[in-house]
C-alpha positions as CSV (number, residue, x, y, z in Angstrom):
1,M,-6.7,-10.6,3.9
2,I,-5.2,-14.1,3.8
3,E,-4.1,-15.3,7.2
4,L,-0.4,-15.9,7.7
5,P,0.2,-19.7,8.2
6,S,1.2,-20.4,11.8
7,Q,4.3,-22.3,10.8
8,L,5.6,-19.2,9.0
9,Y,4.6,-16.8,11.8
10,A,6.8,-18.8,14.2
11,L,9.8,-18.4,12.0
12,G,9.6,-14.7,11.5
13,K,12.0,-12.3,13.3
14,P,10.3,-9.2,14.7
15,K,11.7,-6.0,13.2
16,V,10.8,-2.3,13.3
17,F,11.5,0.3,10.5
18,S,11.3,4.0,11.5
19,K,9.4,6.6,9.5
20,G,11.4,7.9,6.5
21,T,13.7,4.9,6.3
22,H,14.0,2.5,3.4
23,I,13.4,-1.3,3.7
24,Y,15.2,-2.1,0.4
25,H,17.7,-0.1,-1.6
26,T,17.7,-0.1,-5.4
27,Q,21.2,-1.6,-5.7
28,Q,20.6,-4.2,-3.0
29,A,20.0,-7.8,-3.7
30,V,16.9,-9.2,-2.0
31,T,17.9,-11.6,0.8
32,Q,15.0,-11.0,3.2
33,C,11.3,-10.8,2.9
34,Y,9.0,-8.9,5.2
35,Y,5.5,-9.5,6.4
36,I,4.0,-6.2,7.6
37,I,2.0,-6.3,10.9
38,S,1.4,-2.5,11.1
39,G,2.5,0.7,9.4
40,I,2.6,1.9,5.8
41,V,5.3,1.6,3.1
42,K,5.2,3.5,-0.2
43,V,6.6,1.7,-3.2
44,Y,7.4,4.1,-6.1
45,I,9.4,4.7,-9.3
46,D,11.2,7.8,-10.5
47,H,10.7,8.5,-14.2
48,R,13.4,9.8,-16.6
49,N,11.3,13.0,-17.0
50,G,11.7,13.8,-13.3
51,K,8.2,12.8,-12.3
52,R,7.5,10.2,-9.6
53,S,4.7,7.6,-9.5
54,A,3.6,5.8,-6.4
55,L,2.9,2.2,-7.4
56,D,1.3,1.1,-4.2
57,F,1.1,1.5,-0.5
58,F,1.6,-1.6,1.7
59,N,0.2,-2.0,5.2
60,G,-0.8,-4.7,7.7
61,G,-1.1,-8.1,6.0
62,D,1.1,-7.3,3.1
63,W,4.4,-8.8,2.0
64,L,7.5,-7.1,0.7
65,G,10.0,-9.0,-1.4
66,E,7.8,-12.1,-1.9
67,I,8.2,-12.1,-5.7
68,S,11.9,-12.9,-5.2
69,I,10.8,-16.3,-3.8
70,F,9.9,-17.4,-7.3
71,I,11.8,-15.1,-9.7
72,H,15.0,-13.0,-9.7
73,E,14.2,-9.3,-9.7
74,D,16.8,-7.3,-11.6
75,T,15.6,-3.9,-10.4
76,I,14.4,-3.2,-6.8
77,K,11.7,-0.6,-6.7
78,E,12.2,2.5,-4.5
79,N,10.4,2.4,-1.2
80,Q,9.9,4.5,1.9
81,V,8.3,4.0,5.3
82,L,5.5,6.5,5.8
83,E,4.4,5.3,9.2
84,E,6.6,3.2,11.5
85,V,6.5,-0.4,10.4
86,H,6.3,-3.4,12.7
87,C,7.0,-6.5,10.7
88,L,8.4,-10.1,10.6
89,E,11.6,-10.7,8.7
90,F,12.2,-13.9,6.9
91,D,15.3,-15.3,5.1
92,L,14.6,-15.6,1.4
93,N,16.4,-18.9,1.0
94,M,14.4,-20.4,3.9
95,L,11.1,-19.3,2.3
96,Q,12.2,-20.8,-1.1
97,E,13.0,-24.1,0.7
98,Y,9.6,-24.1,2.4
99,C,7.8,-23.4,-0.9
100,N,9.7,-26.3,-2.5
101,S,8.8,-28.7,0.3
102,S,5.4,-27.6,1.3
103,S,2.5,-27.3,-1.2
104,N,0.5,-25.4,1.4
105,I,3.1,-22.7,1.8
106,S,3.6,-22.4,-1.9
107,F,-0.2,-22.2,-2.4
108,Y,-0.4,-19.5,0.3
109,F,2.0,-17.2,-1.6
110,A,0.5,-18.0,-4.9
111,T,-3.0,-17.0,-3.6
112,Y,-1.6,-13.9,-2.0
113,M,0.1,-12.7,-5.2
114,A,-2.9,-13.6,-7.3
115,N,-5.2,-11.5,-5.0
116,K,-2.8,-8.6,-5.1
117,L,-2.7,-8.7,-8.9
118,L,-6.5,-8.8,-9.2
119,D,-6.8,-6.0,-6.7
120,R,-4.5,-3.8,-8.7
121,S,-6.2,-4.6,-11.9
122,Y,-9.6,-3.7,-10.5
123,R,-8.2,-0.5,-9.0
124,M,-6.6,0.6,-12.3
125,S,-9.9,0.1,-14.0
126,E,-11.7,2.1,-11.4
127,Y,-9.2,4.9,-11.4
128,M,-9.5,5.2,-15.2
129,N,-13.3,5.6,-15.1
130,Y,-14.2,7.4,-11.9
131,S,-13.9,11.0,-10.8
132,L,-11.1,12.2,-8.5
133,A,-13.5,12.7,-5.6
134,E,-14.5,9.0,-5.9
135,K,-11.0,7.8,-6.2
136,L,-9.7,9.9,-3.3
137,A,-12.6,8.8,-1.1
138,Q,-11.8,5.2,-1.8
139,F,-8.1,5.9,-1.2
140,I,-8.9,7.5,2.2
141,I,-11.1,4.6,3.2
142,R,-8.4,2.1,2.2
143,Y,-5.6,3.7,4.2
144,E,-7.3,5.3,7.2
145,K,-6.4,4.0,10.6
146,N,-8.8,4.3,13.5
147,G,-10.6,7.1,11.7
148,I,-7.4,9.0,10.9
149,Y,-6.1,9.6,7.4
150,S,-2.4,10.6,7.5
151,I,-1.0,10.1,3.9
152,S,0.5,13.3,2.5
153,H,-1.1,15.1,-0.4
154,T,2.1,14.6,-2.3
155,D,2.0,10.8,-1.9
156,A,-1.7,10.7,-2.8
157,S,-1.1,12.8,-5.9
158,E,1.8,10.6,-7.0
159,Y,-0.4,7.5,-6.6
160,L,-3.5,8.9,-8.3
161,N,-1.5,10.5,-11.0
162,V,-3.0,14.0,-10.5
163,S,-1.6,17.3,-9.4
164,Y,-1.0,18.2,-5.7
165,R,-3.3,21.1,-6.2
166,H,-6.2,18.9,-7.4
167,V,-5.9,16.6,-4.4
168,L,-5.8,19.6,-2.1
169,Y,-9.0,21.0,-3.8
170,I,-10.9,17.7,-3.2
171,I,-9.6,17.4,0.4
172,K,-10.8,21.0,1.1
173,K,-14.2,20.0,-0.4
174,F,-14.5,17.0,1.9
175,C,-13.6,19.3,4.9
176,D,-16.2,21.9,3.8
177,Q,-18.8,19.1,3.6
178,G,-18.0,17.9,7.1
179,I,-16.5,14.6,5.9
180,L,-13.0,15.3,7.1
181,K,-11.7,17.5,9.9
182,K,-8.1,18.9,9.8
183,E,-6.1,18.2,12.9
184,K,-2.5,17.0,12.9
185,H,-3.7,14.8,10.1
186,Y,-7.3,14.4,8.9
187,R,-10.0,12.9,11.1
188,I,-13.0,11.2,9.3
189,T,-16.1,12.8,10.8
190,D,-18.7,11.4,8.4
191,Y,-17.8,7.9,7.2
192,T,-21.2,7.4,5.7
193,Q,-20.9,10.4,3.4
194,L,-17.4,9.4,2.4
195,E,-18.6,5.9,1.5
196,E,-21.4,7.5,-0.6
197,Y,-18.7,9.0,-2.9
198,V,-17.3,5.5,-3.5
199,D,-20.7,4.2,-4.4
200,C,-21.8,7.2,-6.5
201,H,-20.0,6.3,-9.8
202,G,-20.1,8.8,-12.5
203,S,-20.4,11.9,-10.3
204,S,-18.6,15.0,-11.4
205,E,-15.7,16.6,-9.5
């Protein structure tokens, strides 16, 4: 994670978005950018055939709207808060002025976006070549918080591009193996075994 420059942090306005709300709306022009401190936001698209694809999940250390600092976005992607989000709000015009006047700030955003692009590219390659058990284990590790995994099976299936039923099957398998325990959400009870799925490339489902 790239540390937020102190001069930017001081300019952010604290804001909270409740679970189930939207930070941006599709017909809305981007006038603010958000740096997430905690919480999870799902970014997704609805296809013409009625299916939905979750493009990414954003949590602590991620930005929303930063692409608009450099280019105009014609279409705003759908988004929804999955866990209450605490963030810093920044005026888009102010960030653009800072990037124009400060090479350090401009380099910070360029580095952040380059790292996100590389991360998504690697993830896409992995998801094309690994079993669902491996992909889901990696997904759980990525988005667990204090040993609790709370993302719904529907959201996970949209992101992994598999059926809800298939995700449920693997989750049940993890529970049967003592890796997860069903409570209000899912508690990770064997982190080592979960990590072994990520390292065990080529295993069958």
